[in-house]
C-alpha positions as CSV (number, residue, x, y, z in Angstrom):
1,M,-92.2,6.3,62.1
2,A,-91.3,7.2,65.7
3,E,-91.4,10.9,66.5
4,Q,-89.3,12.7,69.1
5,R,-91.7,13.6,71.9
6,E,-89.3,15.3,74.2
7,S,-86.6,18.0,74.3
8,R,-83.3,16.4,74.8
9,W,-81.8,19.3,76.8
10,V,-84.8,19.5,79.1
11,K,-84.6,15.7,79.6
12,A,-80.9,16.1,80.5
13,V,-81.6,18.9,83.0
14,V,-84.5,17.0,84.6
15,A,-82.4,13.8,84.9
16,A,-79.5,15.8,86.4
17,I,-81.8,17.2,89.1
18,V,-83.8,14.1,89.9
19,R,-81.2,11.4,89.9
20,P,-79.0,12.8,92.7
21,I,-82.1,13.3,94.8
22,M,-83.2,9.7,94.3
23,V,-79.7,8.4,95.2
24,A,-79.7,10.6,98.3
25,V,-83.0,9.4,99.7
26,T,-83.3,5.8,98.5
27,K,-81.2,2.6,98.4
28,A,-82.3,1.1,95.2
29,E,-82.4,-2.6,94.5
30,W,-83.4,-3.3,90.9
31,Q,-84.2,-6.5,89.1
32,G,-85.5,-7.6,85.7
33,A,-84.6,-4.5,83.7
34,H,-83.7,-6.8,80.8
35,H,-87.4,-7.5,80.3
36,I,-88.0,-3.9,79.2
37,P,-87.6,-3.5,75.5
38,R,-85.0,-0.8,74.6
39,E,-87.1,0.6,71.8
40,G,-90.7,0.6,70.5
41,G,-93.9,1.3,72.4
42,V,-94.3,-0.5,75.7
43,I,-96.8,-0.2,78.5
44,I,-95.2,-0.3,82.0
45,A,-97.9,-1.5,84.3
46,A,-97.1,-1.0,88.0
47,N,-98.7,-1.3,91.4
48,H,-99.2,2.0,93.3
49,L,-98.1,2.4,96.9
50,S,-97.2,6.0,97.5
51,M,-97.1,9.4,95.9
52,A,-93.3,8.9,95.8
53,D,-93.3,5.9,93.5
54,P,-93.7,7.8,90.2
55,L,-90.2,9.1,90.9
56,T,-88.8,5.7,92.0
57,I,-90.3,3.9,89.0
58,A,-89.2,6.7,86.6
59,H,-85.7,6.4,88.0
60,Y,-85.7,2.7,87.5
61,L,-87.0,2.9,84.0
62,Y,-84.6,5.6,82.9
63,V,-81.4,4.2,84.5
64,A,-81.9,0.4,84.5
65,G,-84.4,0.2,81.6
66,G,-82.8,2.7,79.4
67,R,-86.1,4.3,78.5
68,W,-87.6,7.8,79.1
69,P,-90.6,7.6,81.4
70,T,-93.9,9.0,80.0
71,F,-96.8,9.5,82.4
72,T,-100.4,10.6,82.1
73,A,-100.8,13.5,84.5
74,K,-103.6,15.5,86.0
75,E,-104.6,18.3,83.6
76,G,-104.3,20.8,86.4
77,V,-100.6,20.2,86.6
78,F,-100.3,21.6,83.1
79,R,-101.7,24.9,84.3
80,I,-98.6,25.7,86.4
81,P,-96.4,27.7,84.0
82,V,-93.0,26.2,84.8
83,V,-94.3,22.7,85.4
84,K,-96.3,22.9,82.2
85,A,-93.2,23.8,80.2
86,V,-91.3,20.9,81.7
87,A,-94.1,18.4,81.3
88,N,-94.7,19.3,77.7
89,S,-91.0,19.2,76.9
90,T,-90.6,15.8,78.4
91,G,-93.6,14.2,76.6
92,Q,-96.0,13.8,79.5
93,I,-99.7,13.4,78.7
94,P,-102.4,15.6,80.3
95,V,-105.6,14.0,81.6
96,K,-108.7,16.0,82.4
97,R,-110.3,13.4,84.7
98,G,-114.0,12.9,85.2
99,S,-114.9,14.3,81.7
100,T,-115.1,13.2,78.1
101,D,-111.8,14.9,77.6
102,A,-110.3,11.8,79.1
103,I,-110.9,10.3,75.6
104,K,-108.3,12.7,74.3
105,A,-105.8,11.5,76.8
106,L,-106.4,7.9,75.8
107,H,-105.9,8.8,72.2
108,E,-102.7,10.6,73.1
109,A,-101.4,7.6,75.0
110,E,-102.2,5.4,71.9
111,K,-100.2,7.7,69.7
112,A,-97.4,7.8,72.1
113,L,-97.2,4.0,72.1
114,T,-97.8,3.3,68.4
115,R,-96.6,6.3,66.6
116,D,-93.8,7.6,68.9
117,G,-92.6,4.3,70.3
118,A,-92.8,5.7,73.9
119,S,-92.6,3.8,77.2
120,V,-95.8,4.8,79.0
121,I,-96.2,4.1,82.7
122,F,-99.6,3.3,84.0
123,Y,-101.1,2.3,87.4
124,P,-103.9,0.0,86.5
125,E,-105.4,0.4,90.0
126,G,-105.9,4.1,89.2
127,T,-104.9,5.2,92.7
128,C,-102.8,4.1,95.6
129,T,-103.8,0.7,97.0
130,R,-106.3,0.6,99.8
131,D,-105.4,-2.9,100.7
132,P,-104.6,-3.0,104.5
133,D,-101.3,-4.8,103.8
134,L,-100.5,-2.8,100.6
135,W,-101.0,-5.6,98.1
136,P,-102.2,-4.7,94.6
137,M,-106.0,-4.4,94.5
138,V,-108.6,-4.8,91.9
139,A,-107.7,-2.7,88.8
140,K,-109.5,-0.7,86.1
141,T,-109.5,-2.2,82.6
142,G,-108.0,0.7,80.6
143,V,-104.5,-0.8,80.4
144,A,-105.8,-4.1,79.1
145,R,-107.8,-2.2,76.4
146,L,-104.8,-0.2,75.3
147,A,-102.7,-3.4,75.2
148,L,-105.3,-5.3,73.1
149,T,-106.1,-2.5,70.7
150,T,-102.5,-1.4,70.1
151,G,-100.7,-4.7,70.3
152,V,-97.8,-3.2,72.3
153,P,-96.3,-5.3,75.1
154,V,-97.2,-4.9,78.7
155,V,-94.3,-5.2,81.1
156,P,-95.4,-5.8,84.7
157,V,-93.4,-3.9,87.4
158,A,-93.7,-4.3,91.1
159,H,-92.0,-2.3,93.8
160,W,-91.8,-2.1,97.6
161,G,-90.5,0.4,100.1
162,E,-91.8,3.8,99.0
163,Q,-94.4,3.6,101.8
164,H,-91.6,4.2,104.2
165,L,-90.5,7.3,102.3
166,L,-94.0,8.9,101.9
167,R,-97.0,6.9,103.1
168,Y,-100.2,7.5,101.2
169,G,-102.6,9.8,103.0
170,T,-99.9,11.8,104.7
171,A,-97.8,14.8,103.6
172,R,-94.9,13.8,105.9
173,L,-91.8,12.9,103.9
174,R,-89.3,10.8,105.7
175,P,-86.2,11.0,103.5
176,F,-83.6,10.0,106.1
177,P,-82.2,7.6,106.7
178,R,-82.2,6.4,103.1
179,K,-85.1,4.0,102.4
180,R,-84.6,0.6,100.8
181,V,-86.7,0.6,97.6
182,Q,-87.0,-2.6,95.6
183,V,-88.2,-2.6,92.0
184,A,-88.6,-5.6,89.7
185,A,-89.8,-6.0,86.2
186,G,-91.1,-9.3,84.8
187,P,-91.5,-10.7,81.2
188,P,-94.1,-9.1,79.1
189,V,-97.6,-10.4,80.1
190,D,-98.8,-13.1,77.7
191,L,-102.2,-11.7,76.5
192,S,-102.4,-14.0,73.4
193,A,-105.5,-15.7,74.7
194,Y,-107.4,-12.5,74.5
195,R,-106.1,-10.9,71.3
196,D,-108.3,-12.8,68.9
197,Q,-111.5,-12.3,70.9
198,P,-114.0,-9.4,70.7
199,I,-113.1,-6.7,73.2
200,T,-115.9,-7.2,75.6
201,A,-116.2,-6.3,79.3
202,T,-115.6,-9.9,80.2
203,V,-112.5,-10.1,78.1
204,L,-111.1,-6.8,79.5
205,K,-111.8,-7.9,83.0
206,E,-110.0,-11.2,82.5
207,A,-107.0,-9.6,80.8
208,T,-106.8,-7.0,83.6
209,A,-106.9,-9.7,86.3
210,H,-104.1,-11.5,84.4
211,I,-101.9,-8.4,84.3
212,M,-102.5,-7.8,88.0
213,R,-101.7,-11.4,88.9
214,E,-98.3,-10.9,87.3
215,I,-97.7,-7.7,89.2
216,T,-98.8,-9.2,92.4
217,A,-96.5,-12.3,91.9
218,L,-93.5,-10.0,91.4
219,Q,-94.3,-8.1,94.6
220,A,-94.8,-11.3,96.5
221,E,-91.3,-12.4,95.4
222,I,-89.8,-9.0,96.5
223,R,-91.6,-9.1,99.9
224,G,-91.0,-12.9,100.4
225,E,-94.7,-13.1,101.5
226,E,-97.8,-14.8,100.3
227,P,-100.4,-12.5,98.7
228,P,-104.1,-12.7,99.5
229,A,-106.1,-15.2,97.5
230,V,-108.6,-12.5,96.5
231,P,-107.4,-9.0,95.8
232,F,-108.9,-6.1,97.8
233,D,-111.8,-4.5,95.9
234,P,-112.5,-0.9,97.2
235,K,-115.9,-0.9,95.5
236,E,-116.9,-4.1,97.3
237,A,-115.6,-2.7,100.6
238,R,-117.6,0.4,100.1
239,R,-120.7,-1.5,99.3
240,E,-120.3,-3.6,102.4
241,R,-119.7,-0.5,104.5
242,L,-122.9,1.1,103.2
243,E,-124.9,-2.1,103.8
244,S,-123.5,-2.5,107.3
245,G,-123.8,1.2,108.2
246,A,-120.4,1.1,109.7
247,E,-119.1,4.4,108.4
248,G,-115.6,4.0,109.7
249,S,-114.9,0.4,108.7
250,V,-113.1,1.0,105.5
251,A,-111.1,3.9,106.9
252,G,-110.1,1.7,109.8
253,T,-108.8,-1.1,107.6
254,A,-107.6,0.8,104.6
255,G,-106.1,4.1,105.6
256,S,-107.7,7.0,103.9
257,G,-109.6,4.9,101.4
258,V,-113.2,5.8,102.2
259,D,-113.4,9.0,100.2
260,G,-111.1,7.5,97.6
261,A,-113.2,4.5,97.1
262,A,-116.4,6.6,96.8
263,H,-114.7,9.1,94.4
264,G,-113.3,6.2,92.4
265,A,-116.8,4.6,92.1
266,A,-118.3,7.9,91.0
267,E,-115.5,8.5,88.6
268,D,-115.7,5.0,87.1
269,A,-119.4,5.5,86.5
270,A,-119.0,8.9,84.8
271,Q,-116.1,7.6,82.7
272,G,-118.0,4.5,81.8
273,A,-121.0,6.5,80.6
274,A,-118.8,8.8,78.6
275,R,-116.8,5.9,77.0
276,G,-119.4,3.2,76.7
277,G,-118.1,1.3,79.6
278,E,-114.4,1.8,79.0
279,E,-112.3,2.7,82.0
280,I,-109.4,5.1,81.6
281,P,-106.0,3.8,82.6
282,S,-104.2,6.0,85.1
283,N,-100.8,6.6,86.6
284,G,-102.5,7.7,89.7
285,T,-101.5,11.3,89.7
286,G,-105.0,12.6,89.1
287,E,-107.0,11.7,92.2
288,D,-103.9,11.3,94.4
289,A,-102.5,14.7,93.5
290,A,-105.8,16.3,94.3
291,R,-105.9,14.6,97.7
292,S,-102.2,15.0,98.7
């Protein structure tokens, strides 16, 4: 039986504060909200452009999708007294990244999806994209694992425009004039081909690629452009940089991605060792919040 994870009055206060701000700084164009189930657990899998897009996606999910947004958030955020109270009262899930405590966050996400019927937003990429043209990049496998183990639907969501409001790697907010922000949801990803198979690394990788193709296709439709045939892989870019000895090559082509790619590779290895190869899905607020 679904449990109430949030305080209704705190939710009302947060919505009353955030919604007018979003209306003031963005010109929202929304599509596909009918694909989001109005009840029951659902994974919202989205691309990650900017530190501003958690707000724009949450706004879309709450207003157009009729669902309360639940995120996994960096554990440090929960140490700030007022923020901790709000986060706890709105059902957000703390993540202590880079440690075995991340297992607890995964279990909390599973409970939120299966027991509480929550709508949980994840960024499969784990951080803002490092692709030079801001296309979705190679993702971690945690979202696919959650989907296959829980059986809840995965709704792909793509968006475009937040990079003009707050570009990743800079603290300079550009709220005015209002920025056009487009958000679109697609039908739940068909993962039936993977559900009866053992959950191996290969299956998870294929299911993850399937999810990311759906997100990329949605973004391509929004942008009216053709995506790259092969998604950007920060680990591969880092490997090539190290082999070539060109220290600035990744930074020159992918913004501030050098340190992020290195940190992501180390984090993946640590998490993989702690979880037997499983990668933790993320909403991006961990690494990005630390670097913002």
